[in-house]
C-alpha positions, 0 to 999 in steps of 0.5 A, a space after each residue: 737678768 737675775 737680781 744677783 747679776 743686777 746687783 753685781 753689775 751695779 756695784 762694778 759700775 759704781 765702784 767705791 762710791 756705790 759700795 760706800 753708798 750701800 754702807 751709808 744708806 744702809 743696804 741690809 744683807 738679804 737673799 742676794 747680798 752678803 758683806 764680809 770683812 776679811 779675817 786679816 784684811 788681806 795682809 797675809 801671804 795667802 788667803 786666810 782660812 776663814 776667808 776660804 771657808 766663808 767663800 766656800 759657804 757662799 758658793 754653796 749657799 748662793 749656788 744652791 739658791 738664786 745666786 748672790 754677791 759678796 762685798 769683801 771689805 765691809 764690816 757688818 753687824 746685826 741691828 735688832 730693828 734693821 737686821 744685818 747692816 753694813 757699818 763701816 768699810 774695812 778695806 782690803 789691802 791689795 785688792 787685786 792680789 786678794 781677787 787673785 787668791 779668791 780666783 785660785 781658791 774657787 774651783 777647789 771649794 765645792 763639789 762639783 766646782 761652780 764654773 760661773 763664779 766671777 770676782 772683781 777688784 775695786 782699787 780703793 780696797 773692796 772685792 766683789 764675788 758674784 755667785 750665780 745660781 748654779 747649773 749643776 747643783 747641789 754644791 757641797 763644800 769640800 771642807 766640812 762636806 755640807 750643803 748650804 742654801 741662802 735663807 734670808 741674810 744667812 747661809 743655812 745648812 740644808 737638810 737632805 729633804 730640802 735639797 731633794 725638793 729644791 732640785 726636782 725630787 720630792 721628799 721621799 717616804 722610807 718604809 722599813 719593818 719592825 716587829 711586835 710580839 702581841 702575846 705571850 706564848 701558849 701551851 695548848 697541850 704538852 709538846 705544843 707551843 704557839 707564839 706569834 710575831 706581827 710585822 709592822 711597816 713604818 714610814 721613816 721618811 719625810 714624804 707620804 707613802 702610797 702603794 705600800 707593799 710587803 712580800 713575806 715567805 717562809 725561808 726555813 721551816 722548823 719541822 714536819 709537825 710545826 705550822 707557820 701561817 700568815 694572818 693578814 689584817 682584817 682590812 680588805 678596803 686597805 689591803 690587796 693580797 694573795 697567798 702562795 701555797 701557805 708559804 708566801 704572802 704578797 700584799 699592797 695597799 689599795 689606791 687612796 690609802 697613804 701613810 704619812 711620815 712616822 705612821 705605821 701599819 701592821 698588815 700581817 701576823 705570823 702565827 707559829 706552832 711548834 711541835 717536836 721534832 724540831 729539825 731546822 732553824 725557823 726563818 722568814 724573809 721579807 721585802 717591803 717598800 712603797 711606790 717611788 721609794 727604796 725597798 728594804 729586805 729583812 729576815 727574822 730568824 731563830 736558830 735551832 738551838 735557841 728554838 729548842 731551848 725556848 721550847 723546853 723552857 715551857 715543856 720541861 717544867 714539872 708540872 708543865 705550867 708551874 711558874 709559867 710567867 717566868 718560863 714564858 718570858 724565858 721563851 720570848 727572850 730565847 726565841 726572839 733573841 736574834 730579831 733586831 730591834 724587837 722589844 718582847 713582852 716580859 
């Protein structure tokens, strides 16, 4: 028998005397026990909205934890030494009617409904609500769409990662890309501009990432005299990879190289050499992820118009390198203008 069920059966069997004994000792609120005073002491025409919210929170919190019991009709205050303690009975007017209201509300307070909740009226002005550990967790409250767990003597909103861990799913990694432009563009000779972009993989999740992978390919080549090349990180002990016709690269970390939350790696730098004629958009497409986690597709694209304007920013200056710093910043702002979340140097 669970601790929550034992408490409930003890209170049902003892009735008013047992409730008053809990107040007199006092028996503090704890993981399996919660006291509630009704917002209107049960004198209204229906269950008070505050009582409805408290019941929803308790069904979610106890159902997502180890179960528990609510004793309605008891005032509870915080004592700095003892914790949350019952201080006085504040009896429910017509406890049988109050129990009926609780029963009518129960099935509509969480998603999914908790079918194991039991309510019991004590004629002298108390109502007990028994919420066992749920058989179909997690339970979300309908009103504010929150998940609760019982933490000590409180119901606490549960972060997604905590819920995932509670119900058999470890906190997951989440690998997503962002980008670095490590250098300003260079002009090797008039009409030939070089730039590069680093593809960075960062773990935005709460779990440790393993077998991190990156697939990258040239989706649109800018022109017949342009050169796009993938330069992998010089870390053969970390990465395994292969190239396909200089247009694709596939990389994955070797066993034994995990990536913790908030950490990042840069497996590939894309070197870009532009020469006229510039004929099409430049674009690369990628897929990244890690073992057991959601994969992420992405694209880096520079439109033909922006590429021509960026190219001319460095090649239509007289003399060619006059005011180069300004023109280099202009090149970056044009060429990488459509790359989301990229902070280009300048």
